MDAnalysis code that builds the backbone (N, CA, C; Angstrom):
import MDAnalysis as mda
import numpy as np

u = mda.Universe.empty(393, n_residues=131, atom_resindex=np.repeat(np.arange(131), 3), trajectory=True)
u.add_TopologyAttr("name", ["N", "CA", "C"] * 131)
u.add_TopologyAttr("resid", np.arange(1, 132))
u.add_TopologyAttr("resname", ["MET", "ARG", "PRO", "LYS", "ALA", "GLY", "GLN", "PRO", "ARG", "SER", "GLY", "CYS", "ALA", "ILE", "ASN", "ALA", "ALA", "VAL", "GLU", "VAL", "ILE", "GLY", "ALA", "ARG", "TRP", "SER", "LEU", "LEU", "VAL", "LEU", "ARG", "ASP", "ILE", "MET", "PHE", "GLY", "ASN", "GLN", "ARG", "HIS", "PHE", "ARG", "VAL", "LEU", "GLN", "GLU", "GLN", "SER", "GLU", "GLU", "GLY", "ILE", "ALA", "SER", "ASN", "ILE", "LEU", "ALA", "ASP", "ARG", "LEU", "ARG", "GLY", "LEU", "VAL", "GLU", "GLU", "GLY", "LEU", "LEU", "THR", "ARG", "GLU", "ASP", "ALA", "GLY", "ARG", "GLY", "ARG", "ARG", "SER", "THR", "TYR", "SER", "LEU", "THR", "GLU", "ALA", "ALA", "ILE", "GLU", "LEU", "VAL", "ALA", "VAL", "MET", "ALA", "GLU", "LEU", "GLY", "ARG", "TRP", "GLY", "ALA", "HIS", "HIS", "ARG", "PRO", "THR", "THR", "PRO", "THR", "LEU", "ARG", "VAL", "ARG", "ALA", "GLU", "LEU", "LEU", "ALA", "ASP", "GLY", "GLY", "ARG", "ARG", "CYS", "GLY", "ARG", "THR", "SER"])
u.atoms.positions = np.array([
    [85.553, 80.840, 111.487],
    [86.016, 81.766, 112.444],
    [86.425, 83.061, 111.883],
    [85.947, 84.240, 112.418],
    [86.372, 85.459, 111.852],
    [87.681, 86.049, 112.459],
    [88.486, 86.610, 111.651],
    [89.772, 87.101, 112.102],
    [89.569, 88.229, 113.003],
    [90.565, 88.494, 113.850],
    [90.631, 89.682, 114.673],
    [90.609, 90.994, 113.887],
    [90.217, 92.061, 114.365],
    [90.311, 93.329, 113.657],
    [91.773, 93.629, 113.284],
    [92.026, 94.065, 112.068],
    [93.382, 94.332, 111.655],
    [94.180, 93.122, 111.140],
    [93.639, 91.961, 111.318],
    [94.239, 90.657, 111.011],
    [93.709, 90.237, 109.603],
    [94.582, 89.751, 108.680],
    [94.133, 89.321, 107.417],
    [93.275, 87.979, 107.633],
    [92.484, 87.701, 106.668],
    [91.572, 86.541, 106.668],
    [92.393, 85.249, 106.762],
    [93.513, 85.214, 106.182],
    [94.437, 84.062, 106.014],
    [95.875, 84.510, 106.092],
    [96.802, 83.561, 106.138],
    [98.155, 83.785, 106.060],
    [98.727, 84.071, 104.724],
    [97.899, 84.099, 103.645],
    [98.382, 84.400, 102.279],
    [98.790, 85.758, 102.066],
    [100.019, 85.933, 101.579],
    [100.508, 87.284, 101.299],
    [99.683, 88.134, 100.440],
    [99.146, 87.403, 99.389],
    [98.423, 88.162, 98.205],
    [97.046, 88.591, 98.985],
    [96.408, 87.837, 99.756],
    [95.284, 88.158, 100.478],
    [95.487, 89.313, 101.457],
    [96.633, 89.279, 102.133],
    [96.955, 90.412, 103.001],
    [97.129, 91.659, 102.375],
    [97.790, 91.660, 101.278],
    [97.990, 92.829, 100.455],
    [96.509, 93.393, 99.898],
    [95.871, 92.440, 99.380],
    [94.512, 92.868, 98.826],
    [93.564, 93.439, 99.848],
    [93.665, 92.956, 101.021],
    [92.731, 93.501, 102.123],
    [93.134, 94.906, 102.368],
    [94.399, 95.364, 102.168],
    [94.702, 96.690, 102.494],
    [94.553, 97.618, 101.258],
    [94.901, 97.243, 100.092],
    [94.791, 98.095, 98.834],
    [93.695, 97.682, 98.008],
    [92.944, 96.618, 98.181],
    [91.955, 96.211, 97.316],
    [90.622, 96.809, 97.422],
    [90.365, 97.614, 98.517],
    [89.103, 98.357, 98.512],
    [88.869, 99.225, 97.381],
    [87.645, 99.224, 96.876],
    [87.373, 100.165, 95.751],
    [87.841, 101.547, 96.053],
    [88.493, 102.072, 95.176],
    [88.979, 103.499, 95.234],
    [90.273, 103.558, 95.863],
    [90.793, 102.678, 96.815],
    [92.121, 102.819, 97.402],
    [93.238, 103.001, 96.545],
    [93.316, 102.231, 95.497],
    [94.461, 102.368, 94.539],
    [94.365, 103.555, 93.775],
    [93.177, 104.013, 93.398],
    [93.036, 105.269, 92.792],
    [93.495, 106.523, 93.524],
    [93.106, 106.428, 94.868],
    [93.546, 107.492, 95.752],
    [95.157, 107.446, 95.864],
    [95.806, 106.361, 96.003],
    [97.126, 106.246, 96.127],
    [97.763, 106.738, 94.823],
    [97.105, 106.274, 93.606],
    [97.548, 106.715, 92.311],
    [97.690, 108.301, 92.231],
    [96.680, 108.878, 92.587],
    [96.509, 110.354, 92.555],
    [97.550, 111.102, 93.555],
    [97.802, 110.498, 94.583],
    [98.911, 111.050, 95.547],
    [100.294, 110.880, 94.930],
    [100.392, 109.487, 94.436],
    [101.758, 109.131, 93.942],
    [102.190, 109.970, 92.716],
    [101.318, 110.035, 91.752],
    [101.638, 110.517, 90.471],
    [101.028, 111.833, 90.064],
    [99.999, 112.118, 90.859],
    [99.235, 113.386, 90.466],
    [99.652, 114.524, 91.455],
    [100.493, 114.319, 92.440],
    [100.886, 115.301, 93.440],
    [99.722, 115.972, 94.166],
    [98.574, 115.125, 94.262],
    [97.311, 115.616, 94.918],
    [97.423, 115.140, 96.364],
    [97.810, 115.983, 97.269],
    [98.049, 115.661, 98.621],
    [97.068, 116.269, 99.607],
    [95.986, 116.931, 99.195],
    [94.977, 117.535, 100.103],
    [93.574, 117.013, 99.608],
    [92.737, 116.818, 100.627],
    [91.330, 116.237, 100.351],
    [90.618, 116.932, 99.237],
    [90.546, 118.153, 99.327],
    [89.852, 118.955, 98.311],
    [90.336, 118.747, 96.899],
    [91.662, 118.785, 96.726],
    [92.320, 118.595, 95.498],
    [92.097, 117.214, 95.065],
    [92.251, 116.128, 95.819],
    [91.950, 114.831, 95.486],
    [90.441, 114.653, 94.998],
    [89.612, 115.296, 95.621],
    [88.150, 115.107, 95.156],
    [87.907, 115.969, 93.892],
    [88.355, 117.116, 93.851],
    [88.061, 117.988, 92.675],
    [88.742, 117.574, 91.340],
    [89.938, 116.894, 91.509],
    [90.743, 116.489, 90.406],
    [90.580, 114.997, 90.032],
    [89.734, 114.229, 90.743],
    [89.539, 112.842, 90.530],
    [88.827, 112.719, 89.043],
    [89.577, 112.004, 88.210],
    [89.104, 111.654, 86.890],
    [87.758, 110.862, 87.043],
    [87.699, 109.956, 88.079],
    [86.681, 108.965, 88.158],
    [85.514, 109.572, 89.015],
    [85.602, 110.718, 89.658],
    [84.498, 111.378, 90.399],
    [84.312, 110.751, 91.719],
    [85.235, 110.647, 92.605],
    [85.075, 109.992, 93.888],
    [84.180, 110.918, 94.806],
    [83.248, 110.320, 95.540],
    [82.390, 110.973, 96.432],
    [83.081, 111.429, 97.699],
    [82.767, 112.509, 98.321],
    [83.574, 112.903, 99.531],
    [83.480, 111.998, 100.697],
    [82.419, 111.330, 100.936],
    [82.415, 110.326, 101.985],
    [83.280, 109.105, 101.743],
    [83.282, 108.713, 100.468],
    [84.194, 107.573, 100.140],
    [85.669, 108.050, 100.245],
    [85.966, 109.169, 99.722],
    [87.323, 109.669, 99.795],
    [87.835, 109.716, 101.254],
    [86.978, 110.364, 102.146],
    [87.309, 110.477, 103.554],
    [87.612, 109.113, 104.104],
    [86.785, 108.088, 103.873],
    [86.859, 106.811, 104.362],
    [88.229, 106.095, 103.877],
    [88.590, 106.249, 102.582],
    [89.703, 105.668, 102.148],
    [90.980, 106.263, 102.527],
    [90.922, 107.525, 102.675],
    [92.119, 108.203, 103.319],
    [92.378, 107.834, 104.752],
    [91.265, 107.705, 105.528],
    [91.355, 107.191, 106.861],
    [91.895, 105.807, 106.898],
    [91.353, 104.934, 106.082],
    [91.866, 103.540, 106.080],
    [93.311, 103.413, 105.661],
    [93.728, 104.205, 104.618],
    [95.075, 104.168, 104.166],
    [96.085, 104.623, 105.263],
    [95.670, 105.701, 106.023],
    [96.461, 106.155, 107.104],
    [96.526, 105.027, 108.215],
    [95.356, 104.431, 108.473],
    [95.320, 103.414, 109.613],
    [96.155, 102.192, 109.216],
    [96.212, 101.859, 107.885],
    [96.994, 100.688, 107.465],
    [98.503, 101.092, 107.286],
    [98.950, 102.386, 107.338],
    [100.297, 102.654, 107.336],
    [100.767, 103.013, 105.944],
    [99.930, 103.345, 104.943],
    [100.296, 103.732, 103.709],
    [100.497, 105.154, 103.439],
    [99.787, 105.836, 104.279],
    [99.796, 107.285, 104.206],
    [99.932, 107.894, 105.570],
    [100.559, 109.096, 105.650],
    [100.649, 109.901, 106.875],
    [99.678, 111.032, 106.668],
    [99.169, 111.649, 107.694],
    [98.316, 112.772, 107.664],
    [98.843, 113.854, 108.548],
    [99.366, 114.904, 107.995],
    [99.890, 116.117, 108.726],
    [98.767, 117.114, 108.849],
    [98.324, 117.143, 110.140],
    [97.213, 118.102, 110.472],
    [97.863, 119.519, 110.559],
    [97.413, 120.405, 109.669],
    [97.966, 121.725, 109.684],
    [97.335, 122.718, 110.606],
    [96.390, 122.282, 111.374],
    [95.684, 123.124, 112.338],
    [94.344, 123.587, 111.892],
    [93.594, 124.083, 112.695],
    [92.206, 124.623, 112.467],
    [92.199, 125.539, 111.243],
    [91.272, 125.272, 110.398],
    [91.112, 125.991, 109.234],
    [92.072, 125.909, 108.097],
    [93.070, 125.029, 108.283],
    [94.038, 124.783, 107.296],
    [94.038, 123.349, 106.669],
    [94.534, 123.111, 105.637],
    [94.373, 121.811, 104.880],
    [95.400, 120.852, 105.421],
    [94.889, 119.650, 105.728],
    [95.810, 118.539, 106.069],
    [96.524, 118.020, 104.840],
    [97.751, 117.629, 105.021],
    [98.460, 117.141, 103.896],
    [98.699, 115.577, 103.981],
    [98.475, 114.845, 103.059],
    [98.671, 113.384, 102.952],
    [100.007, 113.124, 102.246],
    [100.750, 112.273, 102.892],
    [102.050, 111.797, 102.373],
    [102.214, 110.284, 102.237],
    [102.939, 109.852, 101.260],
    [103.120, 108.371, 101.110],
    [104.189, 107.968, 102.243],
    [103.943, 106.771, 102.704],
    [104.943, 106.142, 103.538],
    [105.795, 105.217, 102.754],
    [106.903, 104.735, 103.408],
    [107.748, 103.842, 102.589],
    [107.036, 102.682, 102.128],
    [105.991, 102.218, 102.786],
    [105.278, 101.041, 102.293],
    [104.532, 101.403, 100.969],
    [104.008, 102.484, 101.023],
    [103.231, 102.986, 99.762],
    [104.128, 103.230, 98.652],
    [105.310, 103.784, 98.897],
    [106.377, 104.056, 97.850],
    [106.764, 102.800, 97.242],
    [106.827, 101.617, 97.985],
    [107.113, 100.314, 97.510],
    [106.012, 99.845, 96.515],
    [104.904, 100.405, 96.519],
    [103.801, 100.038, 95.590],
    [103.966, 100.651, 94.113],
    [104.838, 101.578, 94.000],
    [105.097, 102.234, 92.615],
    [105.155, 101.081, 91.637],
    [106.110, 100.175, 91.833],
    [106.288, 99.091, 90.867],
    [105.022, 98.239, 90.590],
    [104.170, 98.081, 91.603],
    [102.942, 97.324, 91.432],
    [102.021, 98.212, 90.590],
    [101.939, 99.456, 90.881],
    [101.124, 100.393, 90.069],
    [101.545, 100.421, 88.643],
    [102.841, 100.466, 88.322],
    [103.450, 100.357, 86.958],
    [102.827, 99.167, 86.286],
    [102.959, 98.041, 87.000],
    [102.623, 96.800, 86.328],
    [101.111, 96.724, 86.084],
    [100.277, 97.303, 87.070],
    [98.853, 97.378, 86.889],
    [98.583, 98.215, 85.618],
    [99.217, 99.340, 85.519],
    [98.985, 100.201, 84.317],
    [99.394, 99.543, 83.053],
    [100.577, 98.899, 83.024],
    [101.002, 98.203, 81.832],
    [99.879, 97.141, 81.396],
    [99.429, 96.352, 82.377],
    [98.488, 95.416, 82.087],
    [97.225, 96.011, 81.633],
    [96.680, 96.993, 82.255],
    [95.500, 97.687, 81.776],
    [95.543, 98.261, 80.429],
    [96.658, 98.923, 80.105],
    [96.868, 99.459, 78.821],
    [96.924, 98.388, 77.767],
    [97.426, 97.219, 78.059],
    [97.453, 96.190, 77.035],
    [96.167, 95.279, 76.891],
    [95.514, 95.225, 77.997],
    [94.330, 94.304, 78.048],
    [92.866, 94.957, 78.087],
    [92.919, 96.288, 78.377],
    [91.642, 96.899, 78.694],
    [91.472, 98.163, 77.712],
    [90.340, 98.581, 77.418],
    [90.075, 99.772, 76.655],
    [90.432, 101.020, 77.494],
    [91.330, 101.892, 76.937],
    [91.712, 103.154, 77.642],
    [91.635, 104.282, 76.534],
    [91.786, 105.451, 77.013],
    [91.834, 106.656, 76.038],
    [93.344, 107.041, 75.960],
    [93.650, 107.557, 74.845],
    [95.030, 107.914, 74.671],
    [95.549, 108.984, 75.722],
    [94.773, 109.902, 76.079],
    [95.157, 110.860, 77.085],
    [95.511, 110.265, 78.467],
    [94.610, 109.326, 78.835],
    [94.704, 108.763, 80.221],
    [95.636, 107.660, 80.249],
    [95.982, 106.994, 79.210],
    [97.044, 105.890, 79.191],
    [98.440, 106.307, 79.097],
    [98.656, 107.785, 79.078],
    [100.053, 108.208, 79.091],
    [100.841, 107.861, 80.336],
    [100.169, 108.004, 81.485],
    [100.814, 107.658, 82.747],
    [101.334, 106.164, 82.798],
    [100.537, 105.309, 82.358],
    [100.892, 103.886, 82.306],
    [102.004, 103.656, 81.384],
    [101.979, 104.288, 80.183],
    [103.028, 104.146, 79.209],
    [104.399, 104.738, 79.758],
    [104.357, 105.858, 80.513],
    [105.536, 106.488, 81.004],
    [106.060, 105.606, 82.112],
    [105.260, 105.048, 82.918],
    [105.663, 104.129, 83.931],
    [106.316, 102.894, 83.413],
    [105.740, 102.276, 82.401],
    [106.177, 101.082, 81.710],
    [107.518, 101.333, 81.064],
    [107.763, 102.603, 80.579],
    [108.938, 103.005, 79.995],
    [110.065, 103.469, 80.978],
    [109.695, 103.287, 82.253],
    [110.650, 103.639, 83.297],
    [110.962, 105.154, 83.386],
    [109.992, 105.976, 82.892],
    [110.073, 107.381, 82.923],
    [111.013, 108.052, 82.028],
    [111.607, 107.328, 81.167],
    [112.626, 107.885, 80.171],
    [112.068, 109.096, 79.420],
    [110.730, 108.954, 79.098],
    [110.224, 110.084, 78.277],
    [109.839, 111.219, 79.129],
    [110.084, 111.267, 80.385],
    [109.729, 112.382, 81.289],
    [110.947, 113.331, 81.475],
    [111.962, 113.239, 80.575],
    [113.126, 114.045, 80.600],
    [114.307, 113.441, 81.191],
    [114.184, 112.125, 81.579],
    [115.316, 111.472, 82.079],
    [116.305, 111.207, 80.961],
    [117.571, 111.339, 81.080],
    [118.475, 111.062, 79.898],
    [119.265, 109.839, 80.030],
    [119.274, 109.145, 81.364],
    [119.958, 107.883, 81.392],
    [119.136, 106.666, 81.083],
])
């Protein structure tokens, strides 16, 4: 039996989360908005380290808005829409930090691109925090 639209396949909390953030590129889009201050479509696409295609980016942004992880402020005709994190997405920062820690420990990375994971694992202390 297929679930209704918007309903997870099962009552499993892990499955319910993965169905929202597990689509290819979704976590990377959230990462770039969270940590890269990339809040506009064109910036997200042009500054994507992984080279996301415009149709995929549009689909992921639309899905993340529909699932309540992002809001989209339409600035009007000819102006750029701004994407912002919702409280639900902000709560994913700890998950992103742990994914980065795991990836830095278990997967090949480049020194330049592993910095974000190291800073998150360190609690941001090397970002100028003194406490």
